[in-house]
Backbone as a ProteinNet text record, in pm:
[ID]
protein_1_A
[PRIMARY]
XXXXXXXXXXXXXXXXXXXXXXXXXXXXXXXXXXXXXXXXXXXXXXXXXXXXXXXXXXXXXXXXXXXXXXXXXXXXXXXXXXXXX
[TERTIARY]
-12146.4	-12273.6	-12380.2	-12340.6	-12438.2	-12507.1	-12430.8	-12489.4	-12583.8	-12553.2	-12644.8	-12774.8	-12764.1	-12887.6	-12970.9	-12901.7	-12974.8	-13021.8	-13009.8	-13056.5	-12981	-12855.6	-12770	-12675.4	-12729.2	-12656.6	-12528.6	-12544.9	-12429	-12313.2	-12339.2	-12231.6	-12181.9	-12269.8	-12230.5	-12129.6	-12155.5	-12062.1	-11926.8	-11935.4	-11809.9	-11729.1	-11798.8	-11727.6	-11664.5	-11738.9	-11684.2	-11559.6	-11568	-11458.6	-11335.1	-11354	-11246.6	-11185.8	-11272	-11221.3	-11138.8	-11181	-11106.8	-10969.8	-10974.8	-10854.2	-10752.7	-10801	-10715.7	-10664.1	-10738.3	-10696.5	-10807.5	-10788.2	-10890	-10901.8	-11023.3	-11040.9	-11171.7	-11182.6	-11295.4	-11428.5	-11436.2	-11561.6	-11612.8	-11523.1	-11561.4	-11613.8	-11545.5	-11588.1	-11723.5	-11741.8	-11870.9	-11981.7	-11963.9	-12066.3	-12093.7	-11991.7	-12012.2	-12098.2	-12063.6	-12141	-12287.2	-12311.4	-12450.2	-12520.4	-12457.2	-12515.8	-12550.2	-12458.4	-12483.7	-12600	-12601.9	-12707.5	-12844.1	-12847.1	-12970.9	-13021.9	-12932.7	-12972.6	-12971.7	-13001	-13019.3	-12899.3	-12781.3	-12657.6	-12592.1	-12657.5	-12614	-12475.9	-12447.2	-12318.9	-12203.5	-12218.8	-12116.4	-12106.1	-12222.9	-12226	-12145.6	-12164.3	-12090.3	-11945.2	-11899.5	-11756.7	-11696.6	-11768.9	-11716.3	-11720.6	-11823.8	-11829	-11717.3	-11683.3	-11569.8	-11439.9	-11427.3	-11309.1	-11299.6	-11416.4	-11424	-11373.8	-11422.5	-11381.6	-11231.7	-11175.2	-11030.5	-10953.9	-11001.8	-10935.5	-10937.3	-11050.1	-11059	-10955.3	-10944.2	-10850.4	-10706.1	-10676.4	-10541.5	-10499.7	-10594	-10561	-10558.6	-10613.5	-10612.6	-10665	-10577.8	-10613.3	-10695.5	-10650.2	-10719.5	-10860.9	-10877.3	-11013.2	-11099.8	-11041.6	-11117.5	-11151.4	-11063.1	-11090.9	-11206.9	-11210.5	-11318	-11451.8	-11450.1	-11573.5	-11615.1	-11521.5	-11554.6	-11599.8	-11544.7	-11577.1	-11715.6	-11766.5	-11896.1	-11984	-12078.8	-12168.9	-12252.9	-12283.3	-12361.8	-12286.1	-12154.4	-12076	-12086.7	-12073.3	-12081.8	-12215.5	-12322.1	-12459.1	-12477.1	-12428.3	-12439.9	-12361.6	-12245.2	-12160.3	-12240.1	-12300.7	-12374.5	-12498.2	-12568.1	-12681.6	-12640.3	-12534.6	-12487.7	-12441	-12369.8	-12319.6	-12437	-12546.5	-12665	-12731	-12727.6	-12796.9	-12705	-12575.7	-12485.1	-12406.4	-12382.6	-12300	-12383.8
8308	8322.4	8240.4	8131.7	8045.1	8125.1	8202.5	8280.6	8383.6	8439.7	8535.5	8470.8	8352	8279.2	8234.3	8222.2	8188.4	8311.8	8427.7	8554.7	8593.1	8553.8	8587.7	8699.9	8815.6	8928	8963.7	8974.1	9013.1	8914.4	8787.9	8687.8	8674.2	8699.3	8699.8	8808.5	8929.3	9038.9	9007.6	8950.6	8912.9	8811.9	8715.9	8614.8	8674.7	8765.6	8833	8916.1	8987.8	9071.8	8985.6	8871.2	8779.5	8722.1	8687.7	8633.6	8738.9	8865.7	8970.2	8993.9	8982.6	8997.2	8884	8766.6	8651.1	8651.9	8714.3	8718.7	8778	8902.2	8977.5	8920	8895.2	8851.9	8906.5	8899.9	8963	8903.8	8774.3	8707	8740.9	8740.2	8775.3	8915.7	9010.3	9152.4	9168.9	9099.6	9109.6	9050.5	8934.7	8873.8	8956.3	9017.5	9102.6	9224.4	9282.2	9400	9359.8	9245.2	9199.9	9180.8	9118.4	9096.9	9227.2	9321.2	9455.7	9521	9521.5	9582.4	9521.6	9389.3	9317.6	9346.6	9400.3	9431.3	9582.3	9656.9	9803.3	9879.9	9830.1	9899.8	9947.5	10038.8	10082.7	10149	10233.3	10300.4	10198.7	10106.2	10002.2	9914	9885.6	9802	9871.4	10002.7	10078.5	10072.4	10087.8	10080.1	9946.2	9836.6	9703.8	9676.9	9732.3	9715.4	9789.5	9909.8	9981.7	9908.8	9846.1	9765.7	9646.5	9586.5	9477.5	9525.7	9641.5	9692.8	9722	9772.2	9800.1	9668.1	9562.1	9433.6	9378	9387.4	9340.3	9410.6	9542.2	9619.7	9582.9	9565.7	9532.1	9389.7	9297.9	9158.7	9128.3	9217.9	9198.6	9062.6	8977.4	8842.8	8760.2	8758.5	8678.1	8726.4	8855.4	8910.7	8885.6	8908.5	8889.1	8745	8653	8508.3	8467	8517	8481	8530.3	8653.1	8706.8	8634.6	8598.7	8530.9	8388.7	8326.2	8186.6	8169.3	8270.6	8261.1	8371.8	8339.2	8440.1	8506.4	8433.3	8488.8	8602	8590.5	8695.7	8823.2	8803.4	8918.6	8986.9	8905.7	8959.9	9037.1	8977.8	9045.7	9176.2	9174.5	9294.1	9404.3	9373.3	9476.3	9526.4	9436.8	9476.2	9569.6	9538.2	9622.8	9755.4	9753.6	9879	9971.8	9915.5	9995.9	10060.1	9994.5	10052.1	10126.6	10098.3	10159.3	10276.6	10280	10387.4	10485.5
19824.5	19758.1	19833.5	19894.6	19964.9	20076.6	20149.3	20257.1	20203.7	20087.3	20022.8	19987.4	19934.3	19895.2	20016.2	20130.4	20253.5	20327.8	20261.8	20320	20449.4	20459.9	20570.4	20527.4	20511.4	20452.5	20535.6	20667	20748.8	20736.5	20748.7	20736.5	20593.7	20498.4	20359.1	20333.5	20381.5	20365.7	20434.8	20553.6	20624.8	20542.9	20484.8	20404.1	20278.6	20210.2	20095.4	20134.4	20244.5	20286.5	20318.6	20383.3	20413.7	20284.6	20190.5	20062.6	19987	19992.6	19928.3	19995.9	20130	20205.7	20169.3	20145.7	20115.4	19974.3	19883.2	19744.1	19656.9	19626.6	19550.2	19406.1	19364.7	19225.5	19170	19037.3	18969.7	19006	19016.3	19044.7	19184.8	19283.4	19420.1	19424.7	19362.6	19359.6	19294.8	19185.3	19114.7	19198.9	19254.3	19338.7	19461.7	19519.2	19637.2	19597.7	19484.8	19434.9	19413	19359.9	19337.2	19469.3	19564.5	19696.1	19760.3	19757.4	19814.9	19746.3	19616.2	19540.8	19575	19582.3	19613.7	19755.4	19838.7	19978.3	20000.8	19892.9	19899.6	19953.4	19925	19960.7	19831.6	19763.1	19630.3	19632	19728.5	19729.7	19749.2	19840.9	19860	19739.3	19678.5	19557.8	19447	19436.1	19333.2	19357.3	19482.1	19517.2	19476.4	19508.8	19476.1	19324.6	19260.1	19114.7	19044.3	19094.8	19036.8	19065.4	19183.4	19214.1	19118	19089.8	18993.2	18856.2	18808.9	18680.7	18678.9	18788.4	18794.2	18783.5	18853.9	18846.4	18708.6	18640.8	18504.3	18416.4	18432.7	18351.8	18387.5	18518.4	18561.3	18521	18533.4	18507.3	18355.5	18280.2	18135.6	18094.6	18058.1	18008.9	18108.5	18234.1	18333.4	18359.2	18370	18389.4	18266.4	18150.9	18027.2	18006.8	18039.6	18023.6	18111.9	18236.6	18326.5	18272.5	18216.7	18161.5	18035.5	17952.6	17826.8	17852.7	17957.2	17984.9	18043.6	18108.5	18173.6	18123.1	18037.2	17982.2	18088.6	18194.4	18307	18374.1	18386.1	18448	18363.3	18232.1	18140.9	18149.4	18158	18165	18299	18408	18538.8	18540.7	18477.3	18467.6	18397	18286.5	18210.1	18289.6	18359.3	18440	18552.2	18621.8	18728.2	18674.6	18565.5	18505.3	18476.4	18425.7	18390.8	18512.3	18627.8	18741.2	18839.4	18831.4	18928.7	18873.2	18741.4	18686.2	18606.7
[MASK]
+++++++++++++++++++++++++++++++++++++++++++++++++++++++++++++++++++++++++++++++++++++

């Protein structure tokens, strides 16, 4: 996320891809989708958002706990759902 905030889109994407390769999780997928959307990569953002949604469904409790624990995550999820789906 730091690279995204520094407007280093290319390296930000590389970091997200490496993080997913090392261990896919709901927060990484959601943040990657947000970064892609904010940089006008809607189709890729949609792909990662759908992967996020699949992870939430697969992880059940773990995904739901992360969403419940952080209201900002839930709000971002709803915002992305509204513009991507």
